[in-house]
N, C-alpha and C positions, 0 to 999 in steps of 0.2 A: 434514426438514432431509436435508441431505445430509453426509456425513462423507466424505471424500478423504483418504487418507493423501498426505504430500508426497512429491513424488518429482521428481529431477532430470532432466526430460524431455528428450531428445534430438530433434533435428528428426524422424530417422528412426521412434522410436517415435511420434509425433505423428501422421504421415502413415500408420503404419500402422494407428492407432486409428480415423482417418478414413476408411480402406480400406474398414473392416472396419462402418462407417456409424453409428461412435458419435463425435460431437465432444463433449467436454467442457466446460461451463459456465464453468470458470475453468480454466487453464493453468499450472504451475508452474513454476517456473526457481531454478538456484543459482547463475547465473552472471549477472551485472549485463551483461555484451556481448550475452552472447543474449539476456536479455530485453529489450535497447535496440532490437534488432536485427530482434525478435519480429513486429510491426505490418508491417513490409518483406519478411519472407522470404516468396517466391513457393511454397514447400513448403508451408508453414503456411495461406496465401492466408486471414489473419484476416480484414483490410480490405481487399478488390480496389478499386484505384484509390481510395484516401486516403490522407493522409500527417500521421505522428503528429507531435506535437508535445509535449516533456517540460520537466519543472520537476524542481529539486534542491531539496530543502527538505534544510538544513546546523545548524539548531538553533543558529544563531546568536543564542543568547539571554542578556541577561546584566542588570544591576542588582539593584535591589531587590528584584524579584517572581521570581528565578533560583532561588530556594525556597521553598516552601511555600505556591506562585500554587494557585489552586483549578483555573487553565486558562489554556495556552497555546494561540495562535494565528499563523496564518503564508499565504503565498499568495498567490494575486490573483485573481479569477472564477472560471474551472474550475478551476484549482488549491489554491483558499479551503481551508483545512482548521484544525480545534476540537482542540484536546488536552483529556480530561479523565482524572480518576482514578476509578476503580468504588468507593473508600472513601478519605479523607486527601485527601493533593493533590501535587502534582508537582513537581519538582526540576528544575535542568537545570544540568550542567557544561560549558555553554558550547560543546557540541558535539553532543551527545544531552540529551533528557530522559529522565526514569525516576520510576516510581512511587516514593515515600516510605514507603509504608507495605505491608509484606511480607504479600504474597497478594492484593495489588490489581492489578486489569489497568489498561490504558490504553485509553481507546475515541479513535479519532479518527473525527472525523464532517465529511464533504466538502462543496463546497457544494454545493447545491440544482440541477442540470442544467437545469430550468425556463428557458426562453428564452434560455439560451447559444449563441448558435451554436458555441463547440466544445463541447457537450454537456459531460459532468459526468467524473468522473475513470473510464477505462477500464483503467489499467494501476495496478500497485502495489508497491513492492519497500522494500527498508533491510536493514540491520542492526539485526535484532530479538533481546534478549539475555533471558535464561532462566538465571539464578542463585541459589543457594542464599545462606545467610547468610556463608558465607566464601569467594564467589566462583566457586565452581564452578559448571559447567554443569548445568542440569537440563532436562529435557523441559517445551515448551511448547507453545499452540500458537494459530494466529490466526485468527480468526473473522471473515470477511468477509461484509455485507449486500449483496444486490444491488436495483437498482430496480425487478425485478418483485417482490420480497419473500423470494426463496430467501435461506436461509444454508447456506455451507460454510464447514466448519472443517477448516483444514490441521495436519497436529502435526508439530511439531520435536523429532526424536527423538536428533537430535545438530548440533555444533556448527556454525553457517552463516554463512562472512561477510555472506553476501545472500542474502536469499527475495524472490521476486519472482510475480507473478502478473497476468496479463492475462482477460480478460474474451474469451472466445471469440464472443460473440454481440453486433454491433456495434451493438444498440437496448438492452442493457442499461448501466448504470453502475456502479459501486460508490459506494453511499451512506455507507459506515460499514465501518472493522475494531476488532477488538479485539485487543488482543496481551496475553495470558493465562495465567497460570501454570497447571500441569499434575499431576495425579496426588494421591493420597490425603493429602500433606504440603505441598500447592499453599499453606497458608496462610501458610508459614515460607520464600516464595521472592520473587524481586524480579523485575521486566521494566522493561526500557527503549529506547527505539530511538535507532537512532542511522546518521541520514543517513537522510533518506525521499525515493525517487525517485514520481512520479508521471509518466502519458500519458496521452494522452486523443488521440484518433482522429474528426477531425470529419470534417463530410460534404462530397464535392467541393464546393468553390466559396465553403465559410466562412473560407477564410484569406485568400482575396483579398478577399472582405469586411473581413475583421478588421485587415488589414494595410493597406486605405484610411485606416484611423480610426487606425493606430498602436497596437494592442491586443496585434501576434503578439509574442511573443519575451518580453515585459514581465516583471519580476521583480521583487517587493518584499520587501524587506530589512526588521530589525527594527534599531534600534540598541540 
């Protein structure tokens, strides 16, 4: 298991790492704009010749299942996701989802990329919250699992409006993430996710194929 500290990495710092002969498996961001621009940034050179596709999940969940649900799901195709809690259930405010039981994590599992022209999720970001019983920020972690079987843990030690990641290897995808409390008193902490952004970077030619059948840019919303 790899354990990498979360950092707001500038383009210059990332290029310096690459020049030193090291390219991280997962690159971290604390700016939504920088995260969205990363796939096409010529200095990062993450996905040469490819064009990123994005999906925004605003967790617009309502109805009788908005509290005490065993799971929530959304997205479509490559962006399809399912969220569950490690214990207890999930609730929704209409714009975010949260674990209803203290000490529980939220697990997001993403669509199986096999046979999908767009592949799977290669970039993930959002507003991930970690609070105590009084609503005060506490440390937490995001545990990413990759299609290679690797696991990478990113520690969140200060409040961040946005935290995002891109897989540096175009042959890997993110199969799941866990939003988890951290520390010796984690059993009394709560976690939530408020708006989630997903990105994929298909192989050249895949966009033309999907555009011909009307699948590019589609977004499924729940009532």
